[in-house]
C-alpha positions in Angstrom: -8.7 -16.3 -44.7 -5.3 -16.5 -42.9 -5.3 -17.6 -39.2 -2.1 -17.9 -37.2 -1.6 -19.4 -33.7 1.7 -19.3 -31.8 2.6 -21.3 -28.7 5.4 -19.8 -26.6 6.4 -20.1 -22.9 3.3 -22.4 -22.2 0.8 -19.9 -23.7 -1.1 -20.1 -27.0 -2.2 -16.9 -28.7 -3.5 -15.8 -32.1 -1.3 -13.4 -34.0 -1.5 -11.4 -37.2 1.9 -12.3 -38.7 4.7 -14.9 -38.5 8.0 -13.7 -37.2 10.8 -15.4 -39.2 12.8 -15.9 -36.0 10.1 -18.4 -34.9 11.1 -20.7 -37.7 14.8 -20.9 -36.8 16.2 -24.3 -35.7 16.9 -23.1 -32.2 13.4 -21.5 -31.7 11.2 -22.8 -28.9 8.1 -21.4 -30.6 5.4 -23.6 -32.2 3.5 -22.1 -35.1 0.2 -23.2 -36.8 -0.8 -21.3 -39.9 -4.2 -22.1 -41.5 -5.0 -20.8 -45.0 -8.7 -21.2 -46.0 -9.4 -20.2 -49.6 -6.2 -18.1 -49.6 -5.9 -15.0 -51.8 -2.8 -14.4 -53.9 -1.5 -12.1 -51.2 -2.1 -14.6 -48.4 -0.5 -17.3 -50.4 2.8 -15.4 -50.5 3.4 -16.5 -46.9 4.3 -19.9 -48.3 7.1 -18.5 -50.4 8.2 -15.3 -48.6 8.1 -16.6 -45.0 8.4 -20.4 -45.1 10.3 -20.7 -48.4 8.6 -23.9 -49.3 9.5 -25.6 -52.6 7.7 -24.2 -55.6 6.3 -27.6 -56.6 4.7 -28.2 -53.2 3.3 -24.7 -53.3 1.9 -25.3 -56.7 0.2 -28.5 -55.5 -1.1 -26.8 -52.4 -2.7 -23.9 -54.2 -4.0 -26.1 -57.0 -5.8 -29.4 -56.8 -4.4 -32.9 -56.2 -6.8 -35.7 -56.9 -5.0 -38.4 -54.8 -3.6 -38.3 -51.3 0.2 -38.4 -51.1 3.2 -37.6 -48.9 6.4 -36.1 -50.1 9.5 -35.3 -48.0 11.3 -32.0 -48.7 14.3 -30.4 -47.0 13.1 -29.6 -43.5 9.5 -30.4 -43.9 6.9 -32.9 -45.1 4.2 -32.1 -47.7 1.1 -34.1 -47.2 -2.2 -34.2 -49.2 -5.2 -35.7 -47.5 -8.9 -35.7 -48.3 -12.0 -35.2 -46.2 -15.4 -36.4 -47.5 -18.9 -35.0 -47.5 -21.8 -37.1 -48.7 -25.0 -35.1 -49.6 -27.6 -37.9 -49.6 -30.4 -35.5 -50.5 -28.5 -34.4 -53.6 -27.1 -37.8 -54.3 -23.7 -36.3 -54.3 -20.4 -37.6 -52.9 -17.7 -34.9 -52.5 -14.1 -34.9 -51.4 -12.3 -31.9 -50.0 -8.6 -31.6 -50.3 -6.5 -30.5 -47.2 -2.7 -29.8 -47.7 -0.2 -29.9 -44.8 3.3 -28.6 -44.5 4.8 -30.2 -41.4 8.1 -29.1 -39.8 9.6 -29.6 -36.4 8.2 -26.2 -35.1 5.5 -25.3 -37.6 2.4 -26.7 -39.2 0.7 -25.0 -42.2 -2.7 -26.2 -43.4 -4.2 -25.1 -46.8 -7.7 -26.0 -47.9 -10.2 -24.5 -50.3 -13.5 -25.9 -48.8 -14.9 -25.6 -45.3 -13.1 -28.1 -43.1 -15.0 -29.3 -40.1 -12.0 -30.8 -38.5 -9.8 -27.7 -38.8 -12.7 -25.3 -38.0 -13.2 -27.1 -34.7 -9.6 -26.8 -33.7 -9.5 -23.1 -34.7 -12.2 -22.4 -32.2 -10.5 -24.1 -29.2 -6.8 -23.8 -30.0 -6.2 -20.5 -28.0 -8.4 -21.8 -25.2 -6.5 -25.0 -24.6 -2.7 -24.5 -24.5 -1.9 -28.2 -24.6 -3.1 -28.6 -28.2 -0.1 -26.8 -29.7 2.2 -27.6 -26.7 2.3 -31.3 -27.7 4.0 -30.4 -30.9 3.2 -30.0 -34.6 3.2 -33.8 -35.2 0.5 -34.2 -32.5 -1.4 -31.3 -34.1 -1.3 -33.1 -37.5 -2.6 -36.2 -35.8 -5.5 -34.3 -34.2 -6.6 -33.0 -37.6 -6.1 -36.3 -39.4 -7.9 -38.3 -36.7 -10.9 -35.9 -36.8 -11.0 -36.1 -40.6 -11.0 -39.9 -40.5 -13.7 -39.9 -37.7 -15.9 -37.8 -39.9 -15.7 -40.5 -42.5 -17.8 -42.9 -40.4 -21.2 -40.9 -40.6 -20.6 -40.2 -44.3 -19.9 -43.9 -45.0 -23.0 -44.9 -43.0 -25.1 -42.6 -45.2 -23.7 -44.2 -48.3 -24.4 -47.6 -46.9 -27.9 -46.6 -46.0 -28.5 -45.4 -49.6 -27.0 -48.7 -50.9 -29.4 -50.7 -48.7 -32.4 -48.7 -50.0 -31.4 -49.3 -53.6 -30.7 -52.9 -52.9 -34.2 -53.4 -51.3 -35.9 -51.6 -54.2 -34.0 -53.8 -56.8 -35.1 -57.0 -55.2 -38.7 -55.9 -54.5 -39.6 -53.9 -57.6 -36.9 -53.2 -60.1 -37.7 -50.3 -62.5 -36.3 -48.6 -65.5 -34.8 -45.7 -63.4 -32.9 -48.1 -61.1 -30.0 -48.4 -63.5 -29.3 -44.7 -63.0 -29.3 -45.1 -59.2 -27.0 -48.0 -59.4 -24.5 -46.2 -61.6 -24.5 -43.2 -59.3 -23.8 -45.5 -56.4 -21.0 -47.1 -58.4 -19.5 -43.7 -59.0 -19.7 -42.7 -55.3 -18.2 -45.9 -54.1 -15.5 -45.6 -56.6 -14.8 -42.1 -55.3 -14.6 -43.4 -51.8 -12.1 -46.1 -52.8 -10.0 -43.7 -54.7 -9.6 -41.5 -51.6 -9.5 -44.1 -48.7 -6.9 -46.5 -50.3 -4.1 -44.0 -51.0 -4.9 -42.2 -47.8 -4.4 -45.4 -45.9 -1.0 -45.8 -47.5 0.0 -42.2 -46.5 -1.0 -42.8 -42.9 0.9 -46.1 -43.0 4.1 -44.2 -43.8 3.4 -41.8 -40.9 3.0 -44.8 -38.6 6.3 -46.5 -39.6 8.8 -44.0 -38.0 9.9 -43.2 -41.5 10.2 -39.4 -40.9 12.2 -37.8 -38.0 9.7 -35.0 -37.4 7.1 -37.6 -36.2 7.7 -38.4 -32.6 7.7 -42.0 -31.2 4.6 -41.4 -29.1 2.7 -39.8 -32.0 3.6 -42.8 -34.2 1.3 -45.0 -32.1 -1.5 -42.6 -32.5 -1.1 -42.7 -36.3 -1.3 -46.5 -36.1 -4.8 -46.2 -34.6 -5.8 -43.9 -37.4 -4.3 -46.4 -39.9 -6.5 -49.2 -38.4 -9.6 -47.1 -39.0 -8.6 -46.4 -42.6 -8.0 -50.2 -43.1 -11.5 -50.9 -42.0 -12.9 -48.2 -44.2 -10.9 -49.5 -47.2 -12.4 -53.0 -46.6 -15.9 -51.6 -46.4 -15.3 -49.7 -49.6 -14.3 -52.9 -51.3 -17.4 -54.6 -49.9 -19.6 -51.8 -51.2 -18.0 -52.2 -54.6 -18.8 -55.9 -54.7 -22.4 -55.1 -53.6 -22.9 -52.5 -56.3 -21.6 -54.9 -58.9 -24.0 -57.6 -57.6 -26.8 -55.1 -57.8 -26.0 -54.2 -61.3 -25.9 -57.9 -62.3 -29.2 -58.5 -60.5 -30.9 -55.6 -62.2 -29.7 -56.8 -65.6 -30.8 -60.3 -64.8 -34.3 -59.1 -63.8 -34.5 -57.0 -66.9 -33.5 -59.9 -69.1 -35.9 -62.2 -67.4 -38.8 -59.7 -67.8 -37.9 -59.4 -71.5 -37.9 -63.2 -71.8 -41.4 -63.4 -70.3 -42.7 -60.7 -72.6 -41.2 -62.5 -75.6 -42.7 -65.8 -74.5 -46.2 -64.3 -74.3 -45.8 -62.7 -77.7 -44.5 -65.9 -79.2 -47.5 -67.8 -77.8 -49.9 -65.3 -79.2 -48.2 -65.4 -82.6 -48.3 -69.2 -82.6 -52.0 -69.3 -81.7 -53.0 -66.8 -84.4 -50.8 -68.2 -87.1 -53.1 -71.1 -88.1 -56.1 -68.9 -87.6 -54.6 -66.4 -90.1 -54.0 -69.2 -92.6 -57.5 -70.5 -92.2 -59.2 -67.0 -92.6 -56.9 -66.3 -95.5 -57.8 -69.5 -97.4 -61.6 -68.8 -97.0 -61.1 -65.2 -98.1 -59.7 -66.2 -101.5 -61.8 -65.8 -104.6 -61.8 -69.5 -105.5 -64.2 -72.3 -104.9 -63.5 -74.2 -101.6 -65.2 -77.1 -100.0 -68.0 -75.9 -97.7 -69.1 -77.2 -94.3 -72.5 -78.8 -93.9 -75.4 -76.4 -93.6 -76.4 -73.3 -95.5 -74.4 -70.2 -96.4 -74.9 -68.6 -93.0 -73.7 -71.7 -91.2 -70.2 -71.4 -92.8 -69.3 -68.5 -90.5 -70.2 -70.5 -87.4 -68.3 -73.5 -88.6 -65.2 -71.4 -89.1 -65.5 -69.9 -85.7 -65.8 -73.3 -84.2 -62.8 -74.6 -86.0 -60.7 -71.6 -84.9 -61.8 -72.1 -81.3 -60.9 -75.7 -81.5 -57.4 -75.0 -82.9 -56.8 -72.3 -80.3 -57.9 -74.5 -77.5 -55.8 -77.4 -78.7 -52.7 -75.2 -78.9 -53.3 -73.8 -75.4 -53.7 -77.3 -74.1 -50.4 -78.3 -75.6 -48.6 -75.3 -74.2 -50.1 -75.9 -70.8 -49.2 -79.6 -70.9 -45.6 -78.9 -71.8 -45.4 -76.0 -69.4 -44.5 -73.4 -72.0 -46.4 -70.7 -70.1 
């Protein structure tokens, strides 16, 4: 889908095509072009109209795993990521959004549904001031909305982490290792997105690029502060997941030690009994206990009970159980 908004003479309207005259240096027109799941024909606007560099177009129409910012002649190419955490499906997704930022134009390219851009598309032609502030302010609006959408998703991830943490310390099971590893993967995905995205916004907030106005720089600093806090939370989540994994392995090892201790005690108790019954089962003449032939069985039972009781008394005295 190709959506084009133009702001000219204080009025914002939606149009069907981009006039190349709007992109000239002396133009007073501000253009926003949004490409959502662009077809091959729609994607030609990047080459035929805006004449972007082929490498930036290749990245925009492909997939870039990490956020980045690259200056080109006359524009900035920026890759950012939105997140979407599906708690019911135990799935943590990131959605790439590409930006081409110039003095009079902003081009956004994304494959997935973007909540931030979709919201602005619905109100852009109703509120003229959105594009009137400039393309750098428009970029800030989208980026600020993307970062604001991180908070509920991160909260969902934290809630899931709390649930797994409570389960581990209350009743650790064999399936918990899978939950922990899935959490570890999701937290790792969050860190891989937030940390480089923080660095990208830091460059936007340092007055490094001439197309970013001084007033908008301060807005990007606020977004940068939010990303710093998110990066710190992602690091804390990583430490918590590592602690959960260590705790689960410790509980599993302790449970195994308890089982081995019980089995060792049982083996130790039955070892002399096995020797005793084996000796009296041999076809040789052995000393007999007092009484008749039938009394031998009860004597053996008594001796075995005595041995077992003595061993249990020793284990209990030395606190082996």
